[in-house]
C-alpha positions as protocol buffer text, in pm:
chain_id: "A"
residue {
  index: 1
  type: MET
  ca { x: -575 y: -1641 z: 257 }
}
residue {
  index: 2
  type: ARG
  ca { x: -449 y: -1329 z: 79 }
}
residue {
  index: 3
  type: GLU
  ca { x: -214 y: -1317 z: -219 }
}
residue {
  index: 4
  type: ARG
  ca { x: 84 y: -1086 z: -203 }
}
residue {
  index: 5
  type: GLY
  ca { x: 65 y: -772 z: -410 }
}
residue {
  index: 6
  type: MET
  ca { x: -312 y: -772 z: -423 }
}
residue {
  index: 7
  type: GLY
  ca { x: -461 y: -425 z: -451 }
}
residue {
  index: 8
  type: SER
  ca { x: -789 y: -243 z: -416 }
}
residue {
  index: 9
  type: VAL
  ca { x: -978 y: -427 z: -693 }
}
residue {
  index: 10
  type: SER
  ca { x: -869 y: -760 z: -548 }
}
residue {
  index: 11
  type: ASP
  ca { x: -971 y: -652 z: -199 }
}
residue {
  index: 12
  type: THR
  ca { x: -1312 y: -539 z: -326 }
}
residue {
  index: 13
  type: ILE
  ca { x: -1370 y: -867 z: -513 }
}
residue {
  index: 14
  type: ARG
  ca { x: -1266 y: -1071 z: -211 }
}
residue {
  index: 15
  type: GLY
  ca { x: -1487 y: -868 z: 25 }
}
residue {
  index: 16
  type: LYS
  ca { x: -1794 y: -895 z: -196 }
}
residue {
  index: 17
  type: LEU
  ca { x: -1753 y: -1269 z: -247 }
}
residue {
  index: 18
  type: GLU
  ca { x: -1701 y: -1331 z: 125 }
}
residue {
  index: 19
  type: ALA
  ca { x: -2011 y: -1126 z: 210 }
}
residue {
  index: 20
  type: ALA
  ca { x: -2229 y: -1293 z: -54 }
}
residue {
  index: 21
  type: PHE
  ca { x: -2121 y: -1656 z: -21 }
}
residue {
  index: 22
  type: SER
  ca { x: -1933 y: -1709 z: 309 }
}
residue {
  index: 23
  type: PRO
  ca { x: -1696 y: -1939 z: 120 }
}
residue {
  index: 24
  type: SER
  ca { x: -1504 y: -2221 z: 281 }
}
residue {
  index: 25
  type: ARG
  ca { x: -1236 y: -2162 z: 16 }
}
residue {
  index: 26
  type: LEU
  ca { x: -1154 y: -1848 z: -179 }
}
residue {
  index: 27
  type: ASP
  ca { x: -841 y: -1827 z: -393 }
}
residue {
  index: 28
  type: LEU
  ca { x: -813 y: -1516 z: -607 }
}
residue {
  index: 29
  type: LYS
  ca { x: -508 y: -1461 z: -826 }
}
residue {
  index: 30
  type: ASP
  ca { x: -426 y: -1155 z: -1035 }
}
residue {
  index: 31
  type: GLU
  ca { x: -300 y: -1293 z: -1365 }
}
residue {
  index: 32
  type: SER
  ca { x: -297 y: -962 z: -1550 }
}
residue {
  index: 33
  type: ASP
  ca { x: 75 y: -983 z: -1624 }
}
residue {
  index: 34
  type: ARG
  ca { x: 11 y: -1301 z: -1828 }
}
residue {
  index: 35
  type: HIS
  ca { x: -214 y: -1105 z: -2067 }
}
residue {
  index: 36
  type: GLN
  ca { x: 22 y: -840 z: -2203 }
}
residue {
  index: 37
  type: GLY
  ca { x: -81 y: -752 z: -2556 }
}
residue {
  index: 38
  type: HIS
  ca { x: -428 y: -903 z: -2516 }
}
residue {
  index: 39
  type: ALA
  ca { x: -757 y: -714 z: -2519 }
}
residue {
  index: 40
  type: GLY
  ca { x: -832 y: -542 z: -2192 }
}
residue {
  index: 41
  type: HIS
  ca { x: -471 y: -534 z: -2072 }
}
residue {
  index: 42
  type: THR
  ca { x: -383 y: -177 z: -1980 }
}
residue {
  index: 43
  type: GLY
  ca { x: -60 y: -242 z: -1795 }
}
residue {
  index: 44
  type: ALA
  ca { x: -216 y: -117 z: -1472 }
}
residue {
  index: 45
  type: GLY
  ca { x: -283 y: -469 z: -1343 }
}
residue {
  index: 46
  type: GLU
  ca { x: -590 y: -606 z: -1171 }
}
residue {
  index: 47
  type: SER
  ca { x: -773 y: -665 z: -1499 }
}
residue {
  index: 48
  type: HIS
  ca { x: -748 y: -1046 z: -1537 }
}
residue {
  index: 49
  type: PHE
  ca { x: -821 y: -1281 z: -1247 }
}
residue {
  index: 50
  type: ASN
  ca { x: -843 y: -1651 z: -1172 }
}
residue {
  index: 51
  type: LEU
  ca { x: -1095 y: -1743 z: -900 }
}
residue {
  index: 52
  type: VAL
  ca { x: -1147 y: -2070 z: -717 }
}
residue {
  index: 53
  type: ILE
  ca { x: -1436 y: -2050 z: -472 }
}
residue {
  index: 54
  type: GLU
  ca { x: -1611 y: -2315 z: -265 }
}
residue {
  index: 55
  type: ALA
  ca { x: -1939 y: -2233 z: -94 }
}
residue {
  index: 56
  type: GLN
  ca { x: -2256 y: -2407 z: 19 }
}
residue {
  index: 57
  type: ALA
  ca { x: -2454 y: -2158 z: -192 }
}
residue {
  index: 58
  type: PHE
  ca { x: -2341 y: -2346 z: -504 }
}
residue {
  index: 59
  type: ALA
  ca { x: -2481 y: -2683 z: -393 }
}
residue {
  index: 60
  type: GLY
  ca { x: -2728 y: -2824 z: -645 }
}
residue {
  index: 61
  type: LYS
  ca { x: -2654 y: -2551 z: -901 }
}
residue {
  index: 62
  type: ALA
  ca { x: -2520 y: -2611 z: -1252 }
}
residue {
  index: 63
  type: ARG
  ca { x: -2178 y: -2472 z: -1348 }
}
residue {
  index: 64
  type: VAL
  ca { x: -2326 y: -2186 z: -1553 }
}
residue {
  index: 65
  type: ALA
  ca { x: -2567 y: -2090 z: -1272 }
}
residue {
  index: 66
  type: ARG
  ca { x: -2274 y: -2075 z: -1029 }
}
residue {
  index: 67
  type: GLN
  ca { x: -2079 y: -1851 z: -1264 }
}
residue {
  index: 68
  type: ARG
  ca { x: -2381 y: -1624 z: -1307 }
}
residue {
  index: 69
  type: MET
  ca { x: -2410 y: -1596 z: -929 }
}
residue {
  index: 70
  type: VAL
  ca { x: -2048 y: -1479 z: -906 }
}
residue {
  index: 71
  type: TYR
  ca { x: -2084 y: -1239 z: -1200 }
}
residue {
  index: 72
  type: HIS
  ca { x: -2398 y: -1093 z: -1043 }
}
residue {
  index: 73
  type: VAL
  ca { x: -2211 y: -1014 z: -721 }
}
residue {
  index: 74
  type: LEU
  ca { x: -1919 y: -865 z: -917 }
}
residue {
  index: 75
  type: ALA
  ca { x: -2124 y: -679 z: -1182 }
}
residue {
  index: 76
  type: GLU
  ca { x: -1971 y: -341 z: -1100 }
}
residue {
  index: 77
  type: GLU
  ca { x: -1614 y: -470 z: -1122 }
}
residue {
  index: 78
  type: MET
  ca { x: -1685 y: -660 z: -1445 }
}
residue {
  index: 79
  type: ALA
  ca { x: -1829 y: -340 z: -1598 }
}
residue {
  index: 80
  type: GLY
  ca { x: -1517 y: -152 z: -1492 }
}
residue {
  index: 81
  type: GLN
  ca { x: -1153 y: -247 z: -1455 }
}
residue {
  index: 82
  type: VAL
  ca { x: -1192 y: -628 z: -1459 }
}
residue {
  index: 83
  type: HIS
  ca { x: -1170 y: -752 z: -1816 }
}
residue {
  index: 84
  type: ALA
  ca { x: -1158 y: -1128 z: -1754 }
}
residue {
  index: 85
  type: LEU
  ca { x: -1247 y: -1359 z: -1467 }
}
residue {
  index: 86
  type: SER
  ca { x: -1188 y: -1732 z: -1482 }
}
residue {
  index: 87
  type: ILE
  ca { x: -1416 y: -1907 z: -1230 }
}
residue {
  index: 88
  type: ILE
  ca { x: -1410 y: -2249 z: -1070 }
}
residue {
  index: 89
  type: ALA
  ca { x: -1705 y: -2258 z: -829 }
}
residue {
  index: 90
  type: THR
  ca { x: -1778 y: -2569 z: -625 }
}
residue {
  index: 91
  type: ALA
  ca { x: -1986 y: -2676 z: -330 }
}
residue {
  index: 92
  type: PRO
  ca { x: -1823 y: -2839 z: -26 }
}
residue {
  index: 93
  type: GLY
  ca { x: -1741 y: -3203 z: -90 }
}
residue {
  index: 94
  type: GLU
  ca { x: -1714 y: -3167 z: -467 }
}
residue {
  index: 95
  type: SER
  ca { x: -1383 y: -3226 z: -638 }
}
């Protein structure tokens, strides 16, 4: 599922997450426009994201470990244009 208006950073994030985790669910939303005036907001967009991802790779892992797994995959983006990434990472069957 692809959100309208998503650009190159979004495409890169989505591609890396799909390759690393083969998720059964991946919802990525650019929420940069909600952060005008906040740190890291440049007006260019694609700097603040909300991610919901479900993958078997997260089974048996604590919440922080799951987030670290995602940040590891997206290290280049987090060191660059992405200022903030909210993550909800679950394994299949979790609510």
